[in-house]
LOPA-886080 format. One record per atom (N, C-alpha, C): residue in one letter; x, y negated, z negated. Coordinates in steps of 0.001 Angstrom, whole numbers, padded with zeros to 6 digits, always signed. Layout:
BEGIN
aXYZ;...
This chain:
BEGIN
m+029105-244053+148000;m+028063-243930+149022;m+028183-242592+149760;i+029406-242253+150171;i+029633-240986+150872;i+029306-239808+149959;q+029696-239926+148681;q+029405-238867+147729;q+027898-238683+147558;k+027173-239799+147540;k+025715-239730+147399;k+025084-239035+148598;i+025595-239343+149795;i+025083-238698+151007;i+025351-237193+150953;l+026556-236806+150538;l+026890-235386+150442;l+026020-234681+149409;d+025782-235361+148268;d+024928-234769+147236;d+023518-234529+147763;r+022981-235522+148488;r+021629-235374+149035;r+021589-234266+150093;h+022674-234153+150851;h+022735-233101+151873;h+022654-231726+151220;f+023449-231506+150173;f+023440-230206+149495;f+022135-229994+148727;d+021572-231079+148183;d+020269-230962+147517;d+019194-230516+148494;s+019216-231107+149685;s+018193-230761+150679;s+018356-229321+151140;i+019604-228875+151318;i+019847-227483+151719;i+019303-226517+150668;s+019608-226791+149403;s+019162-225917+148320;s+017643-225927+148199;f+017043-227116+148257;f+015588-227231+148108;f+014861-226500+149237;i+015331-226697+150472;i+014677-226065+151625;i+014890-224559+151615;h+016062-224119+151169;h+016346-222671+151134;h+015358-221930+150239;y+015020-222540+149088;y+014138-221875+148136;y+012653-222157+148394;n+012357-223020+149370;n+010954-223356+149651;n+010654-223298+151148;k+011342-222394+151868;k+011244-222369+153331;k+009820-222183+153828;n+009134-221199+153285;n+007790-220889+153788;n+006830-222052+153568;k+006885-222638+152380;k+005989-223759+152062;k+006311-224969+152933;i+007592-225265+153126;i+007987-226420+153936;i+007611-226209+155395;a+007835-224985+155914;a+007457-224682+157301;a+005960-224873+157497;e+005183-224405+156556;e+003717-224551+156640;e+003314-226019+156611;d+003946-226802+155721;d+003638-228233+155637;d+004032-228967+156912;n+005191-228621+157478;n+005646-229288+158708;n+004684-229036+159861;i+004228-227790+160003;i+003295-227477+161078;i+001957-228159+160852;r+001502-228173+159599;r+000235-228846+159301;r+000336-230336+159615;n+001483-230926+159351;n+001664-232353+159644;n+001649-232637+161146;t+002183-231704+161949;t+002116-231910+163405;t+000668-231870+163878;a-000136-230982+163282;a-001554-230920+163646;a-002259-232229+163278;d-001951-232772+162099;d-002543-234053+161695;d-002073-235181+162612;t-000801-235117+163034;t-000258-236138+163929;t-000955-236107+165290;v-001263-234897+165772;v-001987-234775+167040;v-003320-235510+166962;m-004043-235307+165879;m-005349-235957+165726;m-005187-237473+165632;f-004172-237924+164907;f-003939-239357+164752;f-003563-240000+166086;l-002626-239371+166809;l-002200-239933+168089;l-003305-239884+169128;s-004167-238884+169050;s-005312-238836+169967;s-006215-240035+169749;g-006452-240361+168490;g-007267-241535+168183;g-006609-242827+168631;v-005286-242932+168401;v-004560-244133+168831;v-004599-244275+170347;s-004382-243177+171065;s-004397-243233+172529;s-005771-243610+173063;a-006800-243034+172482;a-008161-243372+172914;a-008473-244839+172658;f-008009-245353+171516;f-008247-246771+171189;f-007491-247689+172161;l-006232-247357+172462;l-005457-248160+173412;l-006071-248100+174807;l-006553-246928+175188;l-007205-246782+176494;l-008436-247676+176579;f-009183-247724+175503;f-010373-248579+175466;f-009982-250055+175590;l-008923-250467+174868;l-008489-251870+174927;l-008016-252244+176331;i-007263-251354+176961;i-006742-251642+178308;i-007885-251767+179310;l-008830-250844+179212;l-009983-250920+180105;l-010793-252195+179869;l-010858-252603+178617;l-011655-253779+178261;l-010962-255083+178642;l-009644-255147+178456;l-008941-256424+178617;l-008268-256577+179982;s-007525-255562+180425;s-006729-255745+181639;s-007137-254837+182789;g-007612-253660+182459;g-007989-252722+183514;g-006804-252175+184289;s-005617-252133+183687;s-004418-251645+184364;s-004554-250154+184668;s-004544-249812+185953;s-004714-248421+186339;s-003524-247570+185916;y-002313-248175+185905;y-001105-247421+185539;y-001198-246936+184091;f-001501-247874+183172;f-001560-247492+181764;f-002761-246616+181462;c-003829-246800+182177;c-004978-245914+182009;c-004581-244478+182357;f-003882-244333+183477;f-003431-243006+183893;f-002464-242425+182871;f-001549-243260+182367;f-000557-242805+181401;f-001228-242321+180112;l-002172-243107+179595;l-002830-242739+178348;l-003736-241525+178519;i-004380-241419+179668;i-005208-240235+179933;i-004328-238981+179973;a-003141-239116+180577;a-002203-237989+180611;a-001769-237598+179190;i-001486-238615+178366;i-001113-238355+176971;i-002241-237639+176234;l-003468-238091+176459;l-004605-237454+175807;l-004727-235984+176208;f-004529-235707+177487;f-004580-234320+177947;f-003483-233488+177290;v-002286-234068+177177;v-001173-233364+176529;v-001510-233078+175067;l-002065-234066+174371;l-002407-233891+172968;l-003486-232823+172775;v-004475-232835+173638;v-005525-231814+173563;v-004933-230423+173798;g-004032-230321+174769;g-003378-229045+175037;g-002564-228569+173846;i-001818-229488+173228;i-001019-229135+172049;i-001931-228684+170917;h-003049-229373+170755;h-003988-229008+169691;h-004528-227588+169903;l-004836-227232+171136;l-005327-225882+171432;l-004247-224834+171164;v-003005-225168+171536;v-001893-224243+171280;v-001720-224040+169773;q-001818-225129+169020;q-001677-225021+167569;q-002758-224145+166966;k-003965-224257+167477;k-005067-223445+166959;k-004787-221956+167133;v-004147-221604+168244;v-003896-220198+168558;v-002656-219676+167831;f-001571-220471+167825;f-000276-219977+167341;f+000155-220588+166014;l-000689-221378+165393;l-000285-222094+164185;l+000216-221161+163095;s-000532-220085+162807;s-000148-219185+161722;s+001170-218472+162029;n+001378-218071+163285;n+002618-217379+163645;n+003824-218291+163526;i+003666-219547+163969;i+004786-220488+163907;i+005150-220803+162462;s+004147-220995+161606;s+004410-221416+160230;s+005050-220320+159384;e+005088-219070+159895;e+005719-217991+159143;e+007243-218044+159228;s+007790-218792+160170;s+009242-218867+160347;s+009695-220321+160294;f+010670-220597+159433;f+011161-221969+159318;f+011865-222403+160604;k+012616-221488+161231;k+013326-221845+162469;k+012355-222148+163604;l+011296-221331+163725;l+010296-221585+164765;l+009565-222898+164526;s+009238-223164+163263;s+008549-224422+162958;s+009450-225621+163230;r+010754-225450+162987;r+011701-226536+163283;r+011765-226808+164783;m+011895-225745+165589;m+011974-225907+167040;m+010704-226560+167586;y+009571-226074+167103;y+008303-226626+167575;y+008158-228098+167163;s+008471-228409+165901;s+008329-229781+165406;s+009273-230728+166135;f+010525-230308+166327;f+011475-231162+167040;f+010988-231456+168462;f+010515-230420+169150;f+010025-230617+170514;f+008802-231538+170523;f+007858-231262+169620;f+006626-232048+169587;f+006910-233522+169284;y+007632-233784+168197;y+007896-235178+167818;y+008767-235875+168865;g+009722-235139+169457;g+010559-235739+170487;g+009749-236199+171686;v+008850-235329+172170;v+008012-235682+173317;v+007116-236869+172992;m+006498-236855+171824;m+005572-237930+171457;m+006306-239265+171273;i+007440-239218+170581;i+008181-240464+170332;i+008681-241067+171644;l+009248-240239+172504;l+009784-240752+173768;l+008667-241215+174704;a+007526-240522+174681;a+006403-240929+175535;a+005882-242301+175131;y+005637-242504+173855;y+005120-243797+173398;y+006197-244882+173492;s+007460-244510+173335;s+008537-245496+173499;s+008634-245935+174957;y+008416-244988+175868;y+008412-245321+177296;y+007314-246349+177600;a+006129-246120+177052;a+005033-247083+177247;a+005392-248439+176647;d+006064-248420+175493;d+006466-249662+174832;d+007474-250431+175688;i+008413-249713+176312;i+009403-250362+177177;i+008725-251022+178381;i+007809-250295+179009;i+007114-250825+180183;i+006307-252072+179836;m+005683-252073+178672;m+004818-253184+178281;m+005609-254388+177784;n+006880-254169+177380;n+007691-255268+176830;n+009013-255344+177585;m+008943-255710+178816;m+010146-255737+179655;m+011160-256787+179204;t+010705-257841+178562;t+011622-258926+178186;t+011640-259189+176687;s+011095-258313+175912;s+011086-258506+174455;s+011504-257212+173756;r+011717-257320+172464;r+012236-256188+171702;r+011149-255121+171531;c+011520-253851+171689;c+010591-252736+171492;c+010567-252327+170015;v+009401-251934+169520;v+009263-251627+168096;v+008794-250188+167844;v+008266-249530+168856;v+007705-248194+168638;v+008784-247200+168205;f+009907-247184+168919;f+010941-246186+168628;f+011525-246349+167222;p+011968-247548+166810;p+012521-247663+165450;p+011499-247330+164366;c+010243-247716+164576;c+009207-247376+163592;c+009011-245861+163521;a+009022-245197+164696;a+008832-243752+164735;a+009971-243025+164032;i+011187-243524+164153;i+012346-242895+163507;i+012176-242910+161987;i+011637-243995+161454;i+011417-244080+160005;i+010235-243215+159586;v+009155-243251+160384;v+007948-242497+160037;v+008212-240998+160035;i+008991-240510+160993;i+009244-239069+161077;i+009956-238554+159832;t+010710-239429+159160;t+011373-239036+157920;t+010354-238671+156848;a+009217-239362+156867;a+008200-239130+155849;a+007313-237927+156148;i+007167-237558+157436;i+006215-236502+157782;i+006885-235182+158149;y+008212-235181+158316;y+008906-233935+158647;y+010037-233704+157658;m+010040-232527+157005;m+011057-232196+156012;m+012044-231186+156583;d+013332-231526+156496;d+014389-230629+156943;d+015672-231046+156243;t+016769-230357+156545;t+018038-230715+155916;t+018516-232074+156416;f+019364-232693+155625;f+019886-234019+155964;f+020625-233985+157299;l+021460-232971+157499;l+022252-232884+158721;l+021358-232699+159941;a+020371-231796+159861;a+019500-231521+161005;a+018698-232752+161410;t+018115-233444+160425;t+017303-234623+160750;t+018163-235761+161298;t+019367-235930+160755;t+020231-237011+161227;t+020683-236767+162669;v+021133-235548+162964;v+021548-235212+164330;v+020381-235378+165292;y+019205-234949+164872;y+018010-235058+165711;y+017703-236518+166041;k+017786-237382+165052;k+017505-238808+165280;k+018539-239437+166213;i+019798-239045+166061;i+020849-239588+166928;i+020638-239144+168375;v+020281-237867+168569;v+020019-237362+169921;v+018831-238102+170539;l+017770-238303+169774;l+016616-239047+170273;l+017004-240473+170657;t+017853-241091+169835;t+018291-242468+170113;t+019086-242530+171418;i+019956-241565+171650;i+020741-241540+172902;i+019813-241411+174104;i+018848-240494+174023;i+017899-240319+175134;i+017082-241595+175345;y+016678-242199+174249;y+015895-243435+174326;y+016690-244560+174999;c+017964-244689+174628;c+018787-245754+175209;c+019035-245516+176703;i+019235-244268+177090;i+019399-243958+178515;i+018138-244326+179281;m+016997-243965+178711;m+015720-244294+179346;m+015522-245810+179408;d+015901-246488+178345;d+015756-247944+178281;d+016647-248617+179320;s+017893-248122+179466;s+018833-248738+180408;s+018406-248544+181861;m+017640-247506+182132;m+017186-247259+183495;m+015969-248107+183868;i+015314-248690+182872;i+014079-249441+183126;i+014270-250939+182942;r+015034-251325+181905;r+015086-252746+181537;r+016465-253337+181811;p+016578-254649+181771;p+017878-255307+181907;p+018839-254881+180794;h+020126-255078+181058;h+021165-254621+180142;h+021047-255275+178768;y+020662-256534+178716;y+020607-257211+177414;y+019510-256626+176531;g+018462-256099+177122;g+017399-255480+176339;g+017858-254196+175685;v+018717-253460+176368;v+019216-252203+175838;v+020054-252438+174582;k+020890-253459+174609;k+021745-253753+173455;k+020903-254065+172226;r+019881-254874+172416;r+019022-255233+171288;r+018269-254008+170762;d+017759-253206+171670;d+017022-252017+171239;d+017928-251007+170556;l+019174-250882+171049;l+020125-249969+170426;l+020453-250421+169004;f+020608-251735+168821;f+020903-252277+167489;f+019748-251988+166526;v+018520-252241+166972;v+017345-252018+166115;v+017195-250531+165797;a+017454-249667+166802;a+017356-248226+166571;a+018399-247760+165561;g+019613-248332+165634;g+020657-247989+164664;g+020276-248391+163258;v+019708-249595+163124;v+019243-250043+161804;v+018144-249124+161281;a+017256-248690+162183;a+016167-247796+161781;a+016703-246462+161282;i+017747-245934+161956;i+018343-244667+161514;i+018933-244820+160119;i+019654-245913+159880;i+020238-246151+158553;i+019148-246272+157494;a+018081-247035+157824;a+016972-247180+156884;a+016306-245836+156611;s+016206-244999+157650;s+015566-243692+157470;s+016400-242774+156569;l+017731-242974+156574;l+018582-242164+155707;l+018294-242454+154242;f+018144-243744+153911;f+017812-244112+152535;f+016417-243599+152167;s+015502-243676+153124;s+014156-243142+152876;s+014222-241642+152629;y+015081-240965+153383;y+015235-239518+153228;y+015717-239177+151818;f+016680-239958+151297;f+017176-239718+149949;f+016038-239716+148933;e+015184-240745+149026;e+014091-240882+148064;e+013066-239765+148236;i+012766-239395+149468;i+011773-238349+149721;i+012258-237009+149190;v+013545-236709+149378;v+014100-235459+148843;v+014010-235452+147319;d+014348-236581+146690;d+014255-236665+145232;d+012827-236424+144760;l+011867-237068+145438;l+010463-236890+145063;l+010016-235444+145249;a+010442-234833+146355;a+010056-233443+146628;a+010650-232496+145590;i+011926-232715+145229;i+012568-231851+144237;i+011901-232015+142879;n+011636-233267+142482;n+010989-233518+141192;n+009584-232943+141166;k+008871-233084+142298;k+007525-232527+142378;k+007557-231013+142262;g+008552-230391+142931;g+008683-228935+142842;g+009004-228478+141429;e+009875-229225+140731;e+010211-228872+139354;e+009001-229037+138446;d+008238-230117+138639;d+007027-230332+137839;d+006026-229212+138076;r+005885-228790+139345;r+004944-227712+139650;r+005380-226402+138994;r+006683-226133+139003;r+007167-224904+138372;r+006955-224939+136863;i+007121-226126+136261;i+006886-226252+134820;i+005422-225993+134495;l+004521-226565+135301;l+003087-226342+135083;l+002714-224882+135271;e+003286-224242+136304;e+003006-222828+136530;e+003503-221984+135362;r+004691-222337+134857;r+005249-221585+133740;r+004382-221749+132488;k+003892-222981+132271;k+003036-223227+131116;k+001699-222500+131235;s+001201-222388+132458;s-000112-221764+132650;s-000040-220240+132613;t+001131-219675+132855;t+001241-218212+132923;t+001912-217599+131697;t+002573-218387+130891;t+003295-217832+129748;t+002691-218300+128430;d+002957-217503+127411;d+002578-217872+126053;d+003565-218912+125542;l+003064-220067+125159;l+003954-221185+124820;l+004810-220900+123593;l+004334-220056+122696;l+005091-219785+121474;l+006243-218824+121724;t+005976-217738+122458;t+006982-216681+122610;t+007709-216707+123952;g+007123-217362+124956;g+007772-217445+126262;g+007510-216271+127177;i+006741-215262+126733;i+006391-214139+127598;i+004994-214395+128173;y+004513-213483+129036;y+003218-213687+129685;y+002091-213800+128660;n+001109-214671+128977;n-000102-214702+128165;n-001043-213574+128606;k-002191-213466+127948;k-003100-212332+128193;k-003545-212267+129658;l-003987-213406+130208;l-004496-213425+131571;l-003410-213050+132577;s-002224-213634+132431;s-001134-213352+133364;s-000652-211915+133241;f-000628-211384+132005;f-000227-209992+131812;f-001174-209048+132550;e-002474-209303+132426;e-003458-208463+133114;e-003303-208566+134630;e-003071-209774+135141;e-002907-209961+136584;e-001675-209224+137097;k-000558-209330+136368;k+000672-208661+136798;k+000514-207142+136758;c-000178-206649+135741;c-000400-205204+135661;c-001281-204729+136813;n-002325-205479+137126;n-003206-205116+138238;n-002457-205126+139566;e-001579-206122+139753;e-000782-206184+140978;e+000088-204942+141120;y+000730-204544+140028;y+001587-203360+140086;y+000780-202101+140376;l-000345-201940+139683;l-001143-200730+139839;l-001722-200610+141248;k-002011-201756+141886;k-002542-201717+143249;k-001455-201398+144281;k-000235-201872+144021;k+000841-201716+144997;k+001696-200469+144793;r+001564-199825+143640;r+002460-198700+143337;r+002226-197536+144292;n+003252-196750+144501;n+003160-195580+145361;n+002327-194482+144693;p+001642-193651+145463;p+000850-192553+144890;p+001729-191633+144045;g+001266-191349+142842;g+002028-190473+141958;g+003049-191193+141101;a+003248-192485+141335;a+004217-193240+140533;a+003718-193356+139094;r+004633-193241+138143;r+004264-193245+136733;r+004637-194565+136061;c+004009-194797+134924;c+004355-195968+134120;c+003962-195680+132671;i+004475-196477+131752;i+004171-196331+130331;i+003690-197673+129800;l+002609-197651+129057;l+002083-198878+128452;l+002333-198825+126945;f+003128-199773+126456;f+003379-199899+125022;f+002404-200914+124441;i+001815-200590+123284;i+000920-201513+122590;i+001461-201713+121174;f+001722-202962+120818;f+002268-203286+119493;f+001290-204181+118748;d+001038-203839+117494;d+000171-204660+116645;d+000879-204841+115307;l+001076-206075+114887;l+001786-206337+113639;l+000816-206194+112471;d+001064-205203+111621;d+000169-204950+110488;d+000248-206079+109463;n-000910-206407+108899;n-001002-207372+107788;n-000384-208727+108133;f-000485-209127+109404;f+000127-210393+109794;f-000578-211580+109132;k-001858-211435+108871;k-002608-212525+108227;k-002024-212863+106854;e-001535-211826+106156;e-000947-212067+104837;e+000324-212908+104934;v+001047-212746+106036;v+002253-213562+106230;v+001874-215030+106334;n+000843-215331+107144;n+000389-216712+107295;n-000145-217268+105979;d-000944-216464+105279;d-001559-216937+104026;d-000537-217138+102930;t+000488-216300+102880;t+001467-216350+101792;t+002602-217333+102066;f+003136-217286+103298;f+004329-218075+103601;f+004068-219257+104526;g+002863-219360+105075;g+002545-220490+105959;g+002626-220108+107427;h+001938-220896+108254;h+001855-220590+109684;h+003184-220786+110408;q+004032-221684+109892;q+005338-221870+110520;q+006159-220591+110427;t+006110-219959+109264;t+006806-218683+109100;t+006172-217614+109987;g+004827-217640+110076;g+004145-216689+110955;g+004582-216847+112403;d+004719-218100+112840;d+005193-218349+114207;d+006597-217821+114406;n+007444-217998+113401;n+008819-217499+113501;n+008849-215973+113601;v+007937-215314+112877;v+007852-213850+112948;v+007494-213416+114366;l+006487-214092+114973;l+006075-213748+116340;l+007206-213990+117341;k+007911-215107+117176;k+009037-215402+118065;k+010116-214333+117935;k+010416-213948+116688;k+011469-212959+116469;k+011083-211614+117066;f+009824-211220+116882;f+009391-209943+117447;f+009448-209975+118974;s+009087-211121+119565;s+009169-211276+121015;s+010609-211156+121500;e+011543-211749+120757;e+012960-211656+121121;e+013447-210201+121058;i+012980-209476+120048;i+013362-208065+119930;i+012835-207276+121123;l+011567-207513+121506;l+010991-206813+122659;l+011799-207095+123925;q+012141-208362+124121;q+012871-208737+125330;q+014267-208124+125359;s+014841-207876+124201;s+016173-207260+124162;s+016117-205756+124451;y+014945-205126+124242;y+014820-203682+124434;y+014243-203298+125799;f+013699-204271+126538;f+013100-203957+127830;f+013772-204784+128920;h+013640-204327+130158;h+014242-205015+131299;h+013391-206220+131693;p+014016-207219+132335;p+013257-208403+132768;p+012124-208081+133735;y+012269-206986+134533;y+011218-206665+135489;y+010081-205853+134859;d+010213-205438+133588;d+009076-204853+132887;d+008073-205966+132568;i+006796-205627+132589;i+005750-206643+132372;i+005452-206716+130883;m+005704-207883+130308;m+005612-208051+128863;m+004680-209220+128543;g+003738-209022+127621;g+002803-210100+127318;g+002314-210084+125889;r+001908-211263+125433;r+001236-211397+124139;r-000252-211515+124433;i-001017-210511+124032;i-002425-210461+124430;i-003372-210899+123322;g-002838-211168+122143;g-003651-211637+121031;g-002777-212333+120015;g-003341-212645+118860;g-002561-213350+117844;g-001304-212615+117456;d-001435-211330+117111;d-000269-210530+116707;d-000185-209241+117517;e-000733-209256+118721;e-000752-208068+119568;e+000072-208296+120829;f+000921-207325+121152;f+001812-207403+122309;f+001654-206132+123145;m+001876-206272+124441;m+001875-205114+125337;m+003069-205207+126286;v+003587-204043+126666;v+004671-203971+127643;v+004359-202825+128594;l+004344-203114+129892;l+004157-202082+130913;l+005518-201783+131541;v+005980-200547+131363;v+007271-200118+131901;v+007007-199250+133120;m+007560-199649+134270;m+007329-198921+135513;m+008388-197841+135717;g+007964-196730+136286;g+008913-195697+136660;g+008885-194476+135742;e+009572-193429+136176;e+009664-192178+135422;e+010620-192354+134251;m+010225-191909+133040;m+011048-192044+131851;m+011359-190658+131267;p+012497-190518+130595;p+012841-189221+129993;p+011834-188816+128915;e+011806-187553+128592;e+010923-187036+127542;e+011279-187686+126202;g+010260-188167+125506;g+010470-188792+124200;g+010948-190231+124268;f+011019-190801+125488;f+011511-192182+125621;f+010663-193163+124828;a+009331-193055+124959;a+008439-194024+124316;a+008588-193983+122795;e+008615-192762+122221;e+008722-192639+120763;e+010046-193219+120250;k+011140-192880+120945;k+012452-193390+120510;k+012513-194913+120615;r+011971-195451+121694;r+012006-196904+121881;r+011192-197599+120783;c+010016-197041+120447;c+009190-197649+119401;c+009878-197594+118038;r+010516-196460+117738;r+011230-196357+116455;r+012382-197365+116391;s+013088-197566+117488;s+014198-198510+117485;s+013697-199938+117259;i+012597-200283+117931;i+012043-201635+117766;i+011543-201841+116345;l+010857-200845+115806;l+010333-200942+114432;l+011481-201074+113431;h+012529-200291+113649;h+013687-200339+112730;h+014339-201728+112744;e+014538-202300+113938;e+015192-203626+114002;e+014272-204706+113437;f+012971-204576+113698;f+012040-205586+113184;f+011998-205568+111654;
């Protein structure tokens, strides 16, 4: 069990490290969606209270919450893009936002259930696991800190026996959220791997493993647009003569092997950061960036032809 927790902790660190920008953007977007959801919930509760009990205290409390939510929504509209550019800023903002919302609604739950078990806080602890992505250690510490604040608040409002029950339920919720976190991290990692596989399939030639025609053109255009003024490059164009005869005489399987072998030769003669693509059946191109010595292109072509 301990080993599994440690594995998930290191998995989450690695996954978040390589996907910081995307995760930060998703976390901020989720807070914006949460604002809209909680605004609707608060408005609905306000309507029920006015309709059923007319309690001025809870009306004031919910109206205050609505004002806070509207203010947060306006702040998000102005600073959303700036916050989502930094994972640390998005973490600070998300922790503050979710902490305020969870404790505010838990406070209302305590007031409304002075002699019965509160359910808002434990449910919120589990829900936050699904809507906020962070490392295992950060989320666990955050939940424990929230639980301590919640219990202090609970002990100041309700009888002592209520605090014990709420503390027990909150502890169970934290444990349940840890198991939920394990599954969510697994799903996120698998989803990320599936997305990378699809991207690789869509951008590369499935037979040779280098860029396909469309991706080669896009990469070349990106380089040409970003290159410094006066920067040089060399474009190699390779066409395999009489390749159709290979297919007709020896079969398409042999033809595929020829293309694979030629691709392997190209990859051995050029650097990984050179742009290499198969642009047709037996046609290949390589864009080499930077200044090259005199006669470099001719010598490189002769070497490739000789090995092929």
